[in-house]
N, C-alpha and C positions, 0 to 999 in steps of 0.2 A: 230408432231415434236416439237411444242412449249413446251410440257411437258418435253421432254429431254433437251431442251435448258435451261429451268428454273431449272431443276434438277441439271444440271452442275453448274448453278449459286449458288444453295444451297450448293453443295459440296465445291465450291470454298470459299464461305463465311464461311463455317464451318472450313475449313483449316486456313483461316485468323483468325477466332476467337480462334482456338487452339493455333496458334502462339502467338497471343497477350496475351492470358491467361497464357501461359508458361513464357512470359516476365514478366508479373505482379507478378507471383508466385515467381520468382527468383530475385526480385528487391533488396533483401538483401543478395544474394549469392555472396561471394567473387569472384571477377574477372569474373563474368558471362558476356557473350556476347549475346546481344539480337539478335533475328531472325526476318526477314521480309519475308513474302510470296510474290512470284512473279507470275503473271498470264499472260496468253496469250490467244488470241481468237482462236476459231476453225472455219476454213473455208474450204469448199470442193465444187467443181463444176465438173460436167460432162465435157468431152472433147469438146462437141459441145455447151456448155452453155457459155454465157458471164457473167462477174462478176456483171453486172447490173441486171441479172435475178435471182441471188441467194443471199439470206440473210445469215448471219452468223449462225453457228450451236452451239454456246455456248462458254464456257470458260474452260480452264484447268489450273491446277497448274503447272507452269514451274519449280518451286523448292522453297525451303525454305533456304535462305542464311543467315549465321551469319554475323553480322556487328562487325568487329574488331576495333572499335573506342576506344579511350582511356577513361577509367573510372576515376572518381575522386579518389584522394588519401586520405586515412584516417590514421592519425597519431596514432601509438600505442607506447607502452613502451618497446617492445621486440626488441632486436638487430637483431634476426634472422627472424623477420617479414620483408619481402622484397617486394617492388613494383617496377615494370618496368615503367619508363617514356619513351615513344616512342615505337618502334617496338621490337619484340623479345619475346621469351618464355624461361622459365626455363626448363632444361632437368632433368627428374627424371626416375628412374628405379625401377620396382617392383622386390622384391627379390624372390617371389614365382615362377615366370616364366621368369624373366629377360626381361620383355617387357619394352621398352623405350617409354615414352610418354612425352608430352610437355604441360606446364601449365603456366598460368599467376597468379595463386594463390600462393602467396609467404608466406603463413602462415606456416613457418617451425619451427620445434622443435627438441630436441635431445632425442633419445630413450635410453633404458637401456644399450645398447652397445656403446653409445656415437656417433652413426651415426645420421646425420641430415636428418630428414624425413618430408614429407608434411602431409597434413590432411588425406591422404589415406594410409599412411605408406610407400609410395615409397621413395627411398633414392635420395637425391639431388646429381646430377652428376657434377663433377668439373673438370676443366683442372688442372693437377698436376703442382705445382710450386716448385721451389727451396725454402726450408724452410727459408733460410737466405736472399737471394736476392729478392725473389718474382718473378723471371723470369720463364716463362713456361719451363717445361722440355720436352715438345713435340712441334713439329712444328705447329703453329697456322695458318693454311691456308686452302685452299679448300680441302686438303687431310685429314683433321681432321674428324674422324668418332666417333660415340658413343663408339666403342670398345676401343678408346684411352683414354676415360674418367675414372675417379675413383669415388668411393663413398666418400662423405665428412664425415670425422670423426674429432670430437673435443676432443682430449685427455684431461683427467682430470689432468694429470701430464706430464711434459716434461723433458727428453725424454719419449715417450709413453711407459707405462708399469712401469715407475719408481714410487718411493714412495714419493719423495719430489718435490719441485718446482711446486706448484699447480697452476692451472688456476685461473686468477683473472678477466679477461674480454675478450670479443670477439668483433671484429670490422669488418665492411664491407665497402669497398670503392665503389665509383660509377662505377668502372670497374667490380665490383663483386668479388674483391680479399678479401678473408676472412682471418683474422689474429687472433691469440690468444696471449694474453699477460699473462706471468707467473710471479710467486711471485718474482723472482730475477730480473724482468724487461726485460726478454728476450721476444722479439716479433717474433713469428713464423708464417710464411705464410702456411696456411693449404690447400689452393686451391682457384681457381677462378670459380665462377658459369659459367657453360657452357651455353652461350646464343645461342638460335637457331632461325634462320630466314628461310623463305620459299619463293619460287617464287610465289606461289599462296596460301595465307592463307585460302581462301574460299574452297580449295580442301582438307583441313584437315578433318579427320574423328573424330566426337565427341565421347568421351568415358564417358561423365558424370563427375561430380565433377570438372568442368572447366579444363578437360584434353582432349588433342587431340593426335592422332597418324598420322604419315605421310602416304600418299597414292601416287599413280602414278600421280593423279591430282595436288597434292600440290608440288610434287618434293621432293627430299631428303633434309634433314635438313642441312643448312649451319651453322656451329658452329664457335663461336668466343668469344672474350671478350666483356664485356659491355662497353657502352659509346664510341663506335667507329663504323664507317661505318653504316651497316644495323641495328646495335643493340643499343637499348636504354640504358639509364643509370639505375643503380640499386640504389634504395633509401632504406636504412636501417631504421627500426623503422616505417614502413608504410605498408599499404595494399591497393590494388586497389579494389575499390568498383565496383558493377555492372554498366554497361553503359546504363541501362534502365532509361528513363525519364518517370516517372509515369504519369505526366500530358499528355504527348504526347500519351502514351499507352491508357489512358482512352478515349481520343478523338478518337483514332483509333478504340477502342472497340465499341463506339457508332456508328461510321460509318459502321463497319462490321455488327453490329446488324441491322441497317437500311437496309443494302444490303440484308441480309437474309430475312427480312420481305418483301422487295420488290419482291424478287423472289418467296416467298410464295404466294403473291398476284397475281403474274403472273400465277402461277399454278392454283390458285383458279378461275381466269378469264377464263383460257383455259378449265377448268372443266365445268364452267357454260355454255360456248358456246357449248361444246360437248353434254352436257345434253339437251340443247335446240334443237340441230339438231336431236338427237336420238328421242326426244319426238314429232317431227313434224308430224309423221304419226298418232299419237293419237290425 
């Protein structure tokens, strides 16, 4: 039995090492969220046995949970680089299959069709605003769904499709309202970044590239404007760095390595005892 107990310890240590290694590998990934492995002991007893007569039977991996703590902000020179201070996610949609996902990676740019896209090519989803007043043209409450959102487009000229009155600059407020200023001084509200919050962030499904999708465990996305209620503020000209503390991870790596070695020694000791017993007849 001791072989299986120590083997479970080896598997647990290996899972811990894998989690730490992934954190270290992504220390420079924009908006990456570190993961921690959680473990639980295995205990089983027959109906007539008391707990004082039975030892534990090893360890198992309870799960690997992401830690959605705030990463530090790194200043950039791009207006469309956006970082969230506080809770919330940007909402993006892939054009290939219309899949909606959520991200903290605010490295946005403009494609050849003038749509604002993230590093994967998914289009930033915004709450439509009145171009003049900046007021939402849809009701922003619990009934707001991704189908009510639109792709953000930054026209080169205003009105869109015209030949004069060219774009001179773009601005983003802390609420996530995006404006375009044109050559004649006209300021046009282009949309407001649709911020998403969830009842359980830990229930989100990872998609890679700092993207997540909603699941039954996370609950449906609650959409709204930035800098209000559940939603953090939007900082233009900045990106959120990984929340990995490299010093902490290296210490955890040493601890996991020692744990692996200790379980290996336990298997070696059990093997020595078994060999001694087998050789007693000779």
